[in-house]
C-alpha positions in Angstrom: -9.9 18.2 -26.9 -13.6 18.4 -27.5 -16.4 17.3 -25.2 -15.3 15.0 -22.4 -16.4 11.4 -22.8 -18.4 9.7 -20.0 -16.4 7.2 -18.0 -18.4 4.0 -17.4 -17.9 2.2 -14.1 -19.7 0.0 -11.6 -19.6 0.4 -7.8 -18.5 -3.2 -7.0 -18.0 -3.5 -3.2 -17.0 -1.9 0.0 -14.5 -3.2 2.6 -14.4 -1.9 6.1 -10.6 -2.4 6.6 -10.5 -0.9 10.1 -12.9 0.4 12.7 -12.0 1.2 16.3 -13.9 3.1 19.0 -12.1 4.6 22.0 -15.1 5.4 24.2 -12.8 5.6 27.2 -11.3 8.9 25.8 -14.7 10.6 25.4 -15.5 13.5 27.8 -19.1 14.7 28.0 -17.8 18.1 29.3 -16.1 18.8 26.0 -18.6 19.5 23.3 -16.2 19.6 20.3 -14.6 16.8 18.3 -12.1 17.1 15.5 -12.0 15.1 12.3 -9.0 14.3 10.1 -10.0 12.9 6.7 -7.6 11.3 4.2 -8.4 10.1 0.7 -6.2 7.7 -1.3 -6.6 6.0 -4.7 -5.1 2.9 -6.1 -5.7 1.0 -9.4 -5.4 -2.7 -10.2 -4.7 -2.9 -13.9 -5.3 -6.6 -14.2 -8.8 -6.2 -12.8 -9.5 -2.7 -14.2 -10.5 -1.8 -10.7 -10.0 1.5 -8.9 -10.0 1.7 -5.1 -11.0 4.8 -3.3 -9.9 4.7 0.4 -11.2 7.0 3.1 -9.5 7.2 6.4 -11.2 9.0 9.3 -9.6 9.9 12.6 -12.0 11.5 15.2 -10.3 13.1 18.2 -11.3 15.1 21.3 -8.5 17.2 22.9 -6.0 15.3 20.9 -7.2 11.9 22.3 -8.4 9.4 19.7 -12.2 8.6 19.8 -12.6 6.7 16.5 -10.5 5.4 13.6 -12.1 4.0 10.5 -10.9 3.0 7.1 -13.2 2.2 4.2 -12.3 1.0 0.7 -14.7 1.3 -2.1 -14.0 -0.6 -5.3 -15.0 0.6 -8.8 -14.9 -1.6 -11.9 -13.9 0.6 -14.8 -15.1 -0.5 -18.3 -12.3 -1.3 -20.7 -13.6 1.2 -23.3 -13.4 3.9 -20.7 -9.8 3.0 -19.8 -9.0 3.5 -23.5 -10.5 7.0 -23.3 -8.3 7.8 -20.2 -5.0 6.9 -21.8 -2.5 9.6 -22.3 1.2 9.1 -23.3 1.5 5.6 -21.9 -0.4 6.4 -18.8 -4.0 6.0 -17.6 -5.1 9.4 -16.2 -8.2 9.6 -14.0 -9.4 13.2 -14.1 -10.0 15.1 -10.9 -13.8 15.3 -11.2 -14.0 11.5 -11.6 -11.9 11.1 -8.5 -14.2 13.6 -6.7 -17.1 11.3 -7.6 -15.4 8.2 -6.3 -14.2 9.9 -3.1 -17.7 11.3 -2.5 -19.4 7.9 -2.9 -16.9 6.3 -0.5 -17.2 9.2 2.0 -21.0 9.1 2.0 -20.8 5.4 2.7 -18.3 6.0 5.5 -20.8 8.5 7.1 -23.4 5.7 7.2 -21.0 3.2 8.6 -19.9 5.5 11.4 -23.5 6.4 12.2 -24.6 2.7 12.4 -21.5 1.6 14.4 -21.7 4.4 17.0 -25.5 4.1 17.7 -25.0 2.4 21.1 -22.0 4.5 22.1 -21.6 8.0 23.5 -20.2 9.0 20.1 -23.6 8.6 18.4 -24.3 12.3 18.7 -21.4 13.3 16.4 -22.3 13.0 12.7 -19.3 13.0 10.3 -19.6 16.4 8.6 -19.9 16.7 4.8 -16.7 17.2 2.8 -16.6 18.9 -0.6 -13.9 16.9 -2.4 -14.0 19.3 -5.4 -12.2 21.8 -3.1 -9.6 19.2 -2.2 -8.9 17.0 -5.3 -7.4 19.2 -8.0 -5.0 16.8 -9.8 -5.6 13.7 -11.7 -4.5 10.2 -10.6 -2.0 8.8 -13.0 -0.9 5.2 -13.4 1.4 3.5 -15.9 -0.2 1.4 -18.5 
């Protein structure tokens, strides 16, 4: 294949599917927190819409401090879907998935910052994640 074609999309909306703080588990004596980050993708063929889901679990000494789930929805242009077709499947390449995950994750960082401003967890900023180091396979759906 020659030069890769640009995939056209529109960032449609975000949905905070879950957000829970567990301030009662926070200990000021412990200065470290741990983050577990999950990323998932789904695609609605009827709407030509891809969903990037980020799930964050923040813990301290194995006790939950925060759980958040954010869905970001991207409308994929029909012409771009045609470009992504391979052998009866739509294949979203890794670098496109990295872009979607990064946009969703950046939004999640802002959501967590805003929602923890009045809690003891406000001093912990969700660290950056380099999704290009994590996402190395395409996302494939049947046509």
